[in-house]
N, C-alpha and C positions, 0 to 999 in steps of 0.2 A: 272440316273436322273429321277425324278418324280415331278409332279406338285400337289399342294394341295391348294384347295380354301381357301382364307382368310376368316375368320369368326369372329364373336364376341368373340368366345372362344379362338382363337389363335392370335388375333390381338396384344396381349401383346408381341409377339415375335418381333414386329417391334422395340421395345426398343433397342435391340442389333444392329439393322441396323442404327438407328439414331445416336448412339455413333460412329459407324464406318464412317458414312457420314461426320461428321465434321473432323474426323481424316484423311481420305484418299480418299473419294469419291467426295467431293465438287468440285474439279477441273474438273470433268467429267460430273457431273449432276447438273441440276437446282433443281431437286426434286426427292424424292424416294417414293412418294405416288401419287396415282391418285388425281386429283382435287376433292374436296368434299369427301375425304376418310372417314371423320367422319360419313357420311351417307351412307356408302358402302352397307349396307343391303337394303336400299330403292333403291339405284341406281342399284344394282344387280337385284332386283325384277322387276324394271322398264325396264330392258333390256338395260341399259346404261353403265354397267361396268362388265367386266370379269377380276378378280384379283386373282392371284395365287402366293403362295410361290414356290420357286424352291428348291426342296429337293435333297440332295445328301447323300446317306447312312442314310436316315431318319432325317437329320439335315438341317434346313433352311439355305441356303447360299445366297439367293437373292429373287427377286420378279419380276414378269412380269404382265403387265395389258394392257387391251384395254379399252378406254373410249370414249363414244359418247357424243356429246353436247346435242342432243335431240333425242326423240324416233323415229322421222322420218328421221334422218340423215342416209346417206348411207356410211358414213366413220367413222373411229375411229382412235384415236391417240394411238400409242404404247409407252409404257414405260417399261424399263427393267434395272436392275442392278444386278451385282454379287458382294455382299459385301465381300465375302471371297477372299482375294487376291490369295491364293493358288488354287482357283478354276477357275481363269481367264485363258484364252488361251487354254482351254481344250474342246471347242465346247459345253459346257453346255448352254451358252447363245444362241447359234445357235439352239440347239435342242429345247429350251424353246420358242424361237421366232417362229420356224416352227410349233410347236404344237399350240400355242395360235392363230396364223394366221389361221390355219385349223379350230380350234374349234370356234374361234371368228366369222368367216364368217357365220357359221350356227347359233350360239346362238344369235349373235347381229344383224343378217340380214344386213350385210354391203357388199359393193362392192370394197372398197379399204381401205388401212391402211396407215397412214402417221406418220412421226416421225421427230424429230429434233435431230441432233447430232453435237457436237462441231468438227470443222474441224481437230483438232489435235488428235482426238480419233480414230486413224487409225484401231485399233483392232475392235472397234465397227462398223466402216464403212465397213470393210471387211466382218464382220459377216452379216450385213444388205444386202450387195450386194449378198452374197451367198444365202440369204433367198429370193431373188427376188425383193429387193427394188432398185429403181433407183433415182438418184439425180434429183430434179426438180428446185432447186434454192438455193441461199445463201442470208442471210440477217443478220442484227444486231437487236437483240431484244431490247425493250425499256430499259432493265437493262444493255445494253452495251455488251452483250454476242453475239459473232458471231456464227451462226449455219448454217448447211447444212440441207435443207429440202429434205426428201426422201419419196417416195410413192411406194406402192406395190398394183397392181390391183389384185383382187381375181377372 
């Protein structure tokens, strides 16, 4: 497994993920891109976004990102997905989460990372727990989706 920064040159790869999202990922995820993804270069330069493709044998199989709301925020939100079904359950996501948490703490100057996960996505919940995330609450989003909030202190 290797991570590769999303760039203007390789953003086109996201087309294949978007097709898979509607077909098989929508039940697990509310989105497959960071907020404001269209301005990712500006967000990256401003220290608000760290966004990478997850590569396996040189092929993009998913994506992982950390996004901050503002430059002075000491927290970031984690987003990750593995689009390739054959790559799930093989600790690829766990490795990607561990890497971006380590790298993100330094690059984004944050003290903790938070995420939301759907309560029935047990594979993801186990992964996040292994990576040091703890459940801090449960709630229903305005769109009616129930989520578990988890946080990892860095």
